[in-house]
mmCIF file of the N, C-alpha and C atoms, coordinates in Angstrom:
data_MODEL
# 
_entry.id   MODEL 
# 
loop_
_atom_site.group_PDB 
_atom_site.id 
_atom_site.type_symbol 
_atom_site.label_atom_id 
_atom_site.label_alt_id 
_atom_site.label_comp_id 
_atom_site.label_asym_id 
_atom_site.label_entity_id 
_atom_site.label_seq_id 
_atom_site.pdbx_PDB_ins_code 
_atom_site.Cartn_x 
_atom_site.Cartn_y 
_atom_site.Cartn_z 
_atom_site.occupancy 
_atom_site.B_iso_or_equiv 
_atom_site.pdbx_formal_charge 
_atom_site.auth_seq_id 
_atom_site.auth_comp_id 
_atom_site.auth_asym_id 
_atom_site.auth_atom_id 
_atom_site.pdbx_PDB_model_num 
ATOM 1   N N  . MET A 1 1  ? 0.843   -1.159 -0.007 1.00 0.00 ? 1  MET A N  1 
ATOM 2   C CA . MET A 1 1  ? -0.016  -0.013 -0.003 1.00 0.00 ? 1  MET A CA 1 
ATOM 3   C C  . MET A 1 1  ? 0.897   1.228  0.000  1.00 0.00 ? 1  MET A C  1 
ATOM 4   N N  . LYS A 1 2  ? 0.545   2.229  -0.817 1.00 0.00 ? 2  LYS A N  1 
ATOM 5   C CA . LYS A 1 2  ? 1.317   3.424  -0.866 1.00 0.00 ? 2  LYS A CA 1 
ATOM 6   C C  . LYS A 1 2  ? 1.234   4.185  0.459  1.00 0.00 ? 2  LYS A C  1 
ATOM 7   N N  . ARG A 1 3  ? 2.290   4.925  0.743  1.00 0.00 ? 3  ARG A N  1 
ATOM 8   C CA . ARG A 1 3  ? 2.332   5.687  1.996  1.00 0.00 ? 3  ARG A CA 1 
ATOM 9   C C  . ARG A 1 3  ? 1.209   6.689  2.063  1.00 0.00 ? 3  ARG A C  1 
ATOM 10  N N  . SER A 1 4  ? 0.901   7.333  0.944  1.00 0.00 ? 4  SER A N  1 
ATOM 11  C CA . SER A 1 4  ? -0.187  8.340  0.961  1.00 0.00 ? 4  SER A CA 1 
ATOM 12  C C  . SER A 1 4  ? -1.518  7.707  1.286  1.00 0.00 ? 4  SER A C  1 
ATOM 13  N N  . THR A 1 5  ? -1.796  6.525  0.679  1.00 0.00 ? 5  THR A N  1 
ATOM 14  C CA . THR A 1 5  ? -3.049  5.803  0.945  1.00 0.00 ? 5  THR A CA 1 
ATOM 15  C C  . THR A 1 5  ? -3.100  5.340  2.399  1.00 0.00 ? 5  THR A C  1 
ATOM 16  N N  . ARG A 1 6  ? -1.961  4.881  2.916  1.00 0.00 ? 6  ARG A N  1 
ATOM 17  C CA . ARG A 1 6  ? -1.880  4.429  4.307  1.00 0.00 ? 6  ARG A CA 1 
ATOM 18  C C  . ARG A 1 6  ? -2.167  5.576  5.258  1.00 0.00 ? 6  ARG A C  1 
ATOM 19  N N  . ASN A 1 7  ? -1.603  6.760  4.974  1.00 0.00 ? 7  ASN A N  1 
ATOM 20  C CA . ASN A 1 7  ? -1.845  7.907  5.838  1.00 0.00 ? 7  ASN A CA 1 
ATOM 21  C C  . ASN A 1 7  ? -3.303  8.354  5.819  1.00 0.00 ? 7  ASN A C  1 
ATOM 22  N N  . LYS A 1 8  ? -3.913  8.323  4.631  1.00 0.00 ? 8  LYS A N  1 
ATOM 23  C CA . LYS A 1 8  ? -5.296  8.694  4.549  1.00 0.00 ? 8  LYS A CA 1 
ATOM 24  C C  . LYS A 1 8  ? -6.201  7.713  5.322  1.00 0.00 ? 8  LYS A C  1 
ATOM 25  N N  . ALA A 1 9  ? -5.892  6.419  5.205  1.00 0.00 ? 9  ALA A N  1 
ATOM 26  C CA . ALA A 1 9  ? -6.667  5.421  5.900  1.00 0.00 ? 9  ALA A CA 1 
ATOM 27  C C  . ALA A 1 9  ? -6.500  5.508  7.411  1.00 0.00 ? 9  ALA A C  1 
ATOM 28  N N  . ARG A 1 10 ? -5.264  5.687  7.838  1.00 0.00 ? 10 ARG A N  1 
ATOM 29  C CA . ARG A 1 10 ? -5.015  5.834  9.289  1.00 0.00 ? 10 ARG A CA 1 
ATOM 30  C C  . ARG A 1 10 ? -5.660  7.092  9.818  1.00 0.00 ? 10 ARG A C  1 
ATOM 31  N N  . GLY A 1 11 ? -5.635  8.147  8.997  1.00 0.00 ? 11 GLY A N  1 
ATOM 32  C CA . GLY A 1 11 ? -6.271  9.393  9.434  1.00 0.00 ? 11 GLY A CA 1 
ATOM 33  C C  . GLY A 1 11 ? -7.769  9.195  9.649  1.00 0.00 ? 11 GLY A C  1 
ATOM 34  N N  . LYS A 1 12 ? -8.427  8.507  8.710  1.00 0.00 ? 12 LYS A N  1 
ATOM 35  C CA . LYS A 1 12 ? -9.848  8.255  8.866  1.00 0.00 ? 12 LYS A CA 1 
ATOM 36  C C  . LYS A 1 12 ? -10.152 7.388  10.085 1.00 0.00 ? 12 LYS A C  1 
ATOM 37  N N  . PHE A 1 13 ? -9.294  6.394  10.323 1.00 0.00 ? 13 PHE A N  1 
ATOM 38  C CA . PHE A 1 13 ? -9.432  5.570  11.497 1.00 0.00 ? 13 PHE A CA 1 
ATOM 39  C C  . PHE A 1 13 ? -9.357  6.381  12.777 1.00 0.00 ? 13 PHE A C  1 
ATOM 40  N N  . HIS A 1 14 ? -8.359  7.277  12.876 1.00 0.00 ? 14 HIS A N  1 
ATOM 41  C CA . HIS A 1 14 ? -8.218  8.086  14.057 1.00 0.00 ? 14 HIS A CA 1 
ATOM 42  C C  . HIS A 1 14 ? -9.347  9.106  14.207 1.00 0.00 ? 14 HIS A C  1 
ATOM 43  N N  . GLU A 1 15 ? -9.871  9.589  13.095 1.00 0.00 ? 15 GLU A N  1 
ATOM 44  C CA . GLU A 1 15 ? -11.038 10.471 13.166 1.00 0.00 ? 15 GLU A CA 1 
ATOM 45  C C  . GLU A 1 15 ? -12.226 9.749  13.776 1.00 0.00 ? 15 GLU A C  1 
ATOM 46  N N  . LEU A 1 16 ? -12.462 8.521  13.289 1.00 0.00 ? 16 LEU A N  1 
ATOM 47  C CA . LEU A 1 16 ? -13.570 7.718  13.791 1.00 0.00 ? 16 LEU A CA 1 
ATOM 48  C C  . LEU A 1 16 ? -13.358 7.350  15.242 1.00 0.00 ? 16 LEU A C  1 
ATOM 49  N N  . LYS A 1 17 ? -12.175 6.933  15.587 1.00 0.00 ? 17 LYS A N  1 
ATOM 50  C CA . LYS A 1 17 ? -11.851 6.557  16.995 1.00 0.00 ? 17 LYS A CA 1 
ATOM 51  C C  . LYS A 1 17 ? -12.014 7.791  17.905 1.00 0.00 ? 17 LYS A C  1 
ATOM 52  N N  . GLY A 1 18 ? -11.574 8.932  17.441 1.00 0.00 ? 18 GLY A N  1 
ATOM 53  C CA . GLY A 1 18 ? -11.716 10.162 18.214 1.00 0.00 ? 18 GLY A CA 1 
ATOM 54  C C  . GLY A 1 18 ? -13.169 10.558 18.441 1.00 0.00 ? 18 GLY A C  1 
ATOM 55  N N  . SER A 1 19 ? -13.977 10.354 17.386 1.00 0.00 ? 19 SER A N  1 
ATOM 56  C CA . SER A 1 19 ? -15.383 10.670 17.486 1.00 0.00 ? 19 SER A CA 1 
ATOM 57  C C  . SER A 1 19 ? -16.072 9.786  18.530 1.00 0.00 ? 19 SER A C  1 
ATOM 58  N N  . VAL A 1 20 ? -15.694 8.514  18.514 1.00 0.00 ? 20 VAL A N  1 
ATOM 59  C CA . VAL A 1 20 ? -16.266 7.560  19.489 1.00 0.00 ? 20 VAL A CA 1 
ATOM 60  C C  . VAL A 1 20 ? -15.852 7.962  20.915 1.00 0.00 ? 20 VAL A C  1 
ATOM 61  N N  . LYS A 1 21 ? -14.585 8.286  21.091 1.00 0.00 ? 21 LYS A N  1 
ATOM 62  C CA . LYS A 1 21 ? -14.126 8.711  22.410 1.00 0.00 ? 21 LYS A CA 1 
ATOM 63  C C  . LYS A 1 21 ? -14.835 9.971  22.880 1.00 0.00 ? 21 LYS A C  1 
ATOM 64  N N  . GLU A 1 22 ? -14.977 10.906 21.968 1.00 0.00 ? 22 GLU A N  1 
ATOM 65  C CA . GLU A 1 22 ? -15.643 12.151 22.302 1.00 0.00 ? 22 GLU A CA 1 
ATOM 66  C C  . GLU A 1 22 ? -17.081 11.922 22.716 1.00 0.00 ? 22 GLU A C  1 
ATOM 67  N N  . MET A 1 23 ? -17.797 11.059 21.997 1.00 0.00 ? 23 MET A N  1 
ATOM 68  C CA . MET A 1 23 ? -19.166 10.782 22.320 1.00 0.00 ? 23 MET A CA 1 
ATOM 69  C C  . MET A 1 23 ? -19.262 10.056 23.656 1.00 0.00 ? 23 MET A C  1 
ATOM 70  N N  . ALA A 1 24 ? -18.339 9.099  23.886 1.00 0.00 ? 24 ALA A N  1 
ATOM 71  C CA . ALA A 1 24 ? -18.329 8.388  25.160 1.00 0.00 ? 24 ALA A CA 1 
ATOM 72  C C  . ALA A 1 24 ? -18.086 9.355  26.325 1.00 0.00 ? 24 ALA A C  1 
ATOM 73  N N  . GLY A 1 25 ? -17.208 10.289 26.083 1.00 0.00 ? 25 GLY A N  1 
ATOM 74  C CA . GLY A 1 25 ? -16.930 11.298 27.124 1.00 0.00 ? 25 GLY A CA 1 
ATOM 75  C C  . GLY A 1 25 ? -18.152 12.168 27.396 1.00 0.00 ? 25 GLY A C  1 
ATOM 76  N N  . GLN A 1 26 ? -18.888 12.492 26.356 1.00 0.00 ? 26 GLN A N  1 
ATOM 77  C CA . GLN A 1 26 ? -20.125 13.291 26.544 1.00 0.00 ? 26 GLN A CA 1 
ATOM 78  C C  . GLN A 1 26 ? -21.173 12.477 27.311 1.00 0.00 ? 26 GLN A C  1 
ATOM 79  N N  . LEU A 1 27 ? -21.309 11.208 26.944 1.00 0.00 ? 27 LEU A N  1 
ATOM 80  C CA . LEU A 1 27 ? -22.312 10.382 27.624 1.00 0.00 ? 27 LEU A CA 1 
ATOM 81  C C  . LEU A 1 27 ? -22.009 10.102 29.067 1.00 0.00 ? 27 LEU A C  1 
ATOM 82  N N  . THR A 1 28 ? -20.735 9.941  29.409 1.00 0.00 ? 28 THR A N  1 
ATOM 83  C CA . THR A 1 28 ? -20.306 9.642  30.759 1.00 0.00 ? 28 THR A CA 1 
ATOM 84  C C  . THR A 1 28 ? -19.922 10.863 31.534 1.00 0.00 ? 28 THR A C  1 
ATOM 85  N N  . LYS A 1 29 ? -19.975 12.017 30.871 1.00 0.00 ? 29 LYS A N  1 
ATOM 86  C CA . LYS A 1 29 ? -19.573 13.317 31.453 1.00 0.00 ? 29 LYS A CA 1 
ATOM 87  C C  . LYS A 1 29 ? -18.136 13.286 31.945 1.00 0.00 ? 29 LYS A C  1 
ATOM 88  N N  . ASP A 1 30 ? -17.330 12.600 31.176 1.00 0.00 ? 30 ASP A N  1 
ATOM 89  C CA . ASP A 1 30 ? -15.892 12.489 31.464 1.00 0.00 ? 30 ASP A CA 1 
ATOM 90  C C  . ASP A 1 30 ? -15.159 13.484 30.533 1.00 0.00 ? 30 ASP A C  1 
ATOM 91  N N  . ARG A 1 31 ? -14.826 14.618 31.086 1.00 0.00 ? 31 ARG A N  1 
ATOM 92  C CA . ARG A 1 31 ? -14.233 15.732 30.336 1.00 0.00 ? 31 ARG A CA 1 
ATOM 93  C C  . ARG A 1 31 ? -12.884 15.310 29.706 1.00 0.00 ? 31 ARG A C  1 
ATOM 94  N N  . GLY A 1 32 ? -12.090 14.552 30.441 1.00 0.00 ? 32 GLY A N  1 
ATOM 95  C CA . GLY A 1 32 ? -10.799 14.116 29.922 1.00 0.00 ? 32 GLY A CA 1 
ATOM 96  C C  . GLY A 1 32 ? -10.949 13.241 28.676 1.00 0.00 ? 32 GLY A C  1 
ATOM 97  N N  . LEU A 1 33 ? -11.883 12.319 28.702 1.00 0.00 ? 33 LEU A N  1 
ATOM 98  C CA . LEU A 1 33 ? -12.111 11.460 27.568 1.00 0.00 ? 33 LEU A CA 1 
ATOM 99  C C  . LEU A 1 33 ? -12.650 12.240 26.395 1.00 0.00 ? 33 LEU A C  1 
ATOM 100 N N  . GLN A 1 34 ? -13.492 13.222 26.660 1.00 0.00 ? 34 GLN A N  1 
ATOM 101 C CA . GLN A 1 34 ? -14.039 14.050 25.633 1.00 0.00 ? 34 GLN A CA 1 
ATOM 102 C C  . GLN A 1 34 ? -12.934 14.861 24.936 1.00 0.00 ? 34 GLN A C  1 
ATOM 103 N N  . VAL A 1 35 ? -12.051 15.452 25.721 1.00 0.00 ? 35 VAL A N  1 
ATOM 104 C CA . VAL A 1 35 ? -10.949 16.229 25.154 1.00 0.00 ? 35 VAL A CA 1 
ATOM 105 C C  . VAL A 1 35 ? -10.002 15.324 24.387 1.00 0.00 ? 35 VAL A C  1 
ATOM 106 N N  . SER A 1 36 ? -9.715  14.171 24.942 1.00 0.00 ? 36 SER A N  1 
ATOM 107 C CA . SER A 1 36 ? -8.852  13.213 24.282 1.00 0.00 ? 36 SER A CA 1 
ATOM 108 C C  . SER A 1 36 ? -9.395  12.815 22.921 1.00 0.00 ? 36 SER A C  1 
ATOM 109 N N  . GLY A 1 37 ? -10.704 12.623 22.850 1.00 0.00 ? 37 GLY A N  1 
ATOM 110 C CA . GLY A 1 37 ? -11.349 12.290 21.596 1.00 0.00 ? 37 GLY A CA 1 
ATOM 111 C C  . GLY A 1 37 ? -11.258 13.394 20.585 1.00 0.00 ? 37 GLY A C  1 
ATOM 112 N N  . LYS A 1 38 ? -11.437 14.652 21.051 1.00 0.00 ? 38 LYS A N  1 
ATOM 113 C CA . LYS A 1 38 ? -11.311 15.791 20.125 1.00 0.00 ? 38 LYS A CA 1 
ATOM 114 C C  . LYS A 1 38 ? -9.896  15.911 19.561 1.00 0.00 ? 38 LYS A C  1 
ATOM 115 N N  . VAL A 1 39 ? -8.924  15.680 20.431 1.00 0.00 ? 39 VAL A N  1 
ATOM 116 C CA . VAL A 1 39 ? -7.535  15.795 19.992 1.00 0.00 ? 39 VAL A CA 1 
ATOM 117 C C  . VAL A 1 39 ? -7.217  14.684 18.993 1.00 0.00 ? 39 VAL A C  1 
ATOM 118 N N  . GLU A 1 40 ? -7.641  13.462 19.265 1.00 0.00 ? 40 GLU A N  1 
ATOM 119 C CA . GLU A 1 40 ? -7.390  12.367 18.339 1.00 0.00 ? 40 GLU A CA 1 
ATOM 120 C C  . GLU A 1 40 ? -8.102  12.576 16.986 1.00 0.00 ? 40 GLU A C  1 
ATOM 121 N N  . LYS A 1 41 ? -9.301  13.118 17.061 1.00 0.00 ? 41 LYS A N  1 
ATOM 122 C CA . LYS A 1 41 ? -10.061 13.391 15.817 1.00 0.00 ? 41 LYS A CA 1 
ATOM 123 C C  . LYS A 1 41 ? -9.323  14.426 14.949 1.00 0.00 ? 41 LYS A C  1 
ATOM 124 N N  . GLU A 1 42 ? -8.836  15.465 15.589 1.00 0.00 ? 42 GLU A N  1 
ATOM 125 C CA . GLU A 1 42 ? -8.114  16.498 14.857 1.00 0.00 ? 42 GLU A CA 1 
ATOM 126 C C  . GLU A 1 42 ? -6.785  15.979 14.299 1.00 0.00 ? 42 GLU A C  1 
ATOM 127 N N  . ALA A 1 43 ? -6.121  15.148 15.074 1.00 0.00 ? 43 ALA A N  1 
ATOM 128 C CA . ALA A 1 43 ? -4.857  14.523 14.613 1.00 0.00 ? 43 ALA A CA 1 
ATOM 129 C C  . ALA A 1 43 ? -5.134  13.634 13.404 1.00 0.00 ? 43 ALA A C  1 
ATOM 130 N N  . GLY A 1 44 ? -6.241  12.963 13.404 1.00 0.00 ? 44 GLY A N  1 
ATOM 131 C CA . GLY A 1 44 ? -6.630  12.120 12.265 1.00 0.00 ? 44 GLY A CA 1 
ATOM 132 C C  . GLY A 1 44 ? -6.898  12.975 11.032 1.00 0.00 ? 44 GLY A C  1 
ATOM 133 N N  . LYS A 1 45 ? -7.514  14.126 11.198 1.00 0.00 ? 45 LYS A N  1 
ATOM 134 C CA . LYS A 1 45 ? -7.739  15.001 10.046 1.00 0.00 ? 45 LYS A CA 1 
ATOM 135 C C  . LYS A 1 45 ? -6.416  15.473 9.475  1.00 0.00 ? 45 LYS A C  1 
ATOM 136 N N  . VAL A 1 46 ? -5.477  15.824 10.368 1.00 0.00 ? 46 VAL A N  1 
ATOM 137 C CA . VAL A 1 46 ? -4.165  16.261 9.922  1.00 0.00 ? 46 VAL A CA 1 
ATOM 138 C C  . VAL A 1 46 ? -3.456  15.130 9.139  1.00 0.00 ? 46 VAL A C  1 
ATOM 139 N N  . GLN A 1 47 ? -3.526  13.918 9.659  1.00 0.00 ? 47 GLN A N  1 
ATOM 140 C CA . GLN A 1 47 ? -2.880  12.775 9.007  1.00 0.00 ? 47 GLN A CA 1 
ATOM 141 C C  . GLN A 1 47 ? -3.523  12.501 7.635  1.00 0.00 ? 47 GLN A C  1 
ATOM 142 N N  . GLY A 1 48 ? -4.832  12.661 7.548  1.00 0.00 ? 48 GLY A N  1 
ATOM 143 C CA . GLY A 1 48 ? -5.533  12.464 6.289  1.00 0.00 ? 48 GLY A CA 1 
ATOM 144 C C  . GLY A 1 48 ? -5.102  13.490 5.258  1.00 0.00 ? 48 GLY A C  1 
ATOM 145 N N  . LYS A 1 49 ? -4.933  14.762 5.715  1.00 0.00 ? 49 LYS A N  1 
ATOM 146 C CA . LYS A 1 49 ? -4.475  15.826 4.810  1.00 0.00 ? 49 LYS A CA 1 
ATOM 147 C C  . LYS A 1 49 ? -3.033  15.539 4.369  1.00 0.00 ? 49 LYS A C  1 
ATOM 148 N N  . LEU A 1 50 ? -2.221  15.028 5.253  1.00 0.00 ? 50 LEU A N  1 
ATOM 149 C CA . LEU A 1 50 ? -0.859  14.658 4.907  1.00 0.00 ? 50 LEU A CA 1 
ATOM 150 C C  . LEU A 1 50 ? -0.859  13.621 3.763  1.00 0.00 ? 50 LEU A C  1 
ATOM 151 N N  . GLY A 1 51 ? -1.751  12.676 3.870  1.00 0.00 ? 51 GLY A N  1 
ATOM 152 C CA . GLY A 1 51 ? -1.878  11.653 2.812  1.00 0.00 ? 51 GLY A CA 1 
ATOM 153 C C  . GLY A 1 51 ? -2.275  12.280 1.495  1.00 0.00 ? 51 GLY A C  1 
ATOM 154 N N  . GLN A 1 52 ? -3.176  13.248 1.549  1.00 0.00 ? 52 GLN A N  1 
ATOM 155 C CA . GLN A 1 52 ? -3.583  13.950 0.302  1.00 0.00 ? 52 GLN A CA 1 
ATOM 156 C C  . GLN A 1 52 ? -2.441  14.690 -0.306 1.00 0.00 ? 52 GLN A C  1 
ATOM 157 N N  . VAL A 1 53 ? -1.618  15.358 0.545  1.00 0.00 ? 53 VAL A N  1 
ATOM 158 C CA . VAL A 1 53 ? -0.469  16.114 0.038  1.00 0.00 ? 53 VAL A CA 1 
ATOM 159 C C  . VAL A 1 53 ? 0.547   15.173 -0.573 1.00 0.00 ? 53 VAL A C  1 
ATOM 160 N N  . GLU A 1 54 ? 0.805   14.038 0.092  1.00 0.00 ? 54 GLU A N  1 
ATOM 161 C CA . GLU A 1 54 ? 1.757   13.057 -0.437 1.00 0.00 ? 54 GLU A CA 1 
ATOM 162 C C  . GLU A 1 54 ? 1.295   12.526 -1.819 1.00 0.00 ? 54 GLU A C  1 
ATOM 163 N N  . LYS A 1 55 ? -0.009  12.297 -1.929 1.00 0.00 ? 55 LYS A N  1 
ATOM 164 C CA . LYS A 1 55 ? -0.541  11.795 -3.179 1.00 0.00 ? 55 LYS A CA 1 
ATOM 165 C C  . LYS A 1 55 ? -0.360  12.825 -4.295 1.00 0.00 ? 55 LYS A C  1 
ATOM 166 N N  . ALA A 1 56 ? -0.618  14.092 -3.955 1.00 0.00 ? 56 ALA A N  1 
ATOM 167 C CA . ALA A 1 56 ? -0.461  15.190 -4.924 1.00 0.00 ? 56 ALA A CA 1 
ATOM 168 C C  . ALA A 1 56 ? 0.997   15.336 -5.375 1.00 0.00 ? 56 ALA A C  1 
ATOM 169 N N  . LEU A 1 57 ? 1.899   15.060 -4.456 1.00 0.00 ? 57 LEU A N  1 
ATOM 170 C CA . LEU A 1 57 ? 3.327   15.139 -4.809 1.00 0.00 ? 57 LEU A CA 1 
ATOM 171 C C  . LEU A 1 57 ? 3.889   13.861 -5.443 1.00 0.00 ? 57 LEU A C  1 
ATOM 172 N N  . GLY A 1 58 ? 2.986   12.896 -5.623 1.00 0.00 ? 58 GLY A N  1 
ATOM 173 C CA . GLY A 1 58 ? 3.398   11.677 -6.289 1.00 0.00 ? 58 GLY A CA 1 
ATOM 174 C C  . GLY A 1 58 ? 3.842   10.566 -5.384 1.00 0.00 ? 58 GLY A C  1 
ATOM 175 N N  . GLY A 1 59 ? 3.461   10.617 -4.146 1.00 0.00 ? 59 GLY A N  1 
ATOM 176 C CA . GLY A 1 59 ? 3.927   9.595  -3.163 1.00 0.00 ? 59 GLY A CA 1 
ATOM 177 C C  . GLY A 1 59 ? 2.985   8.531  -2.949 1.00 0.00 ? 59 GLY A C  1 
# 
C-alpha cells in the first residue's frame, strides 16, 4: 500500500476513533475522555491531509 493511501486510511481511523471517544466522554460526562477524543479526531484530520499532500506530490 502506498504511503499516501496508508496515511489517509489511518487518518480516517483516528477520526472515527476520536469521535467515538468524544461521544463516550459526553455520555459519561468524562471531560478528559471528551478532550482526548477531540484531539485524536483533529490529529486524524491532519494525517488524512498529509496523505492527500503526499498523493499530490506523487507519493
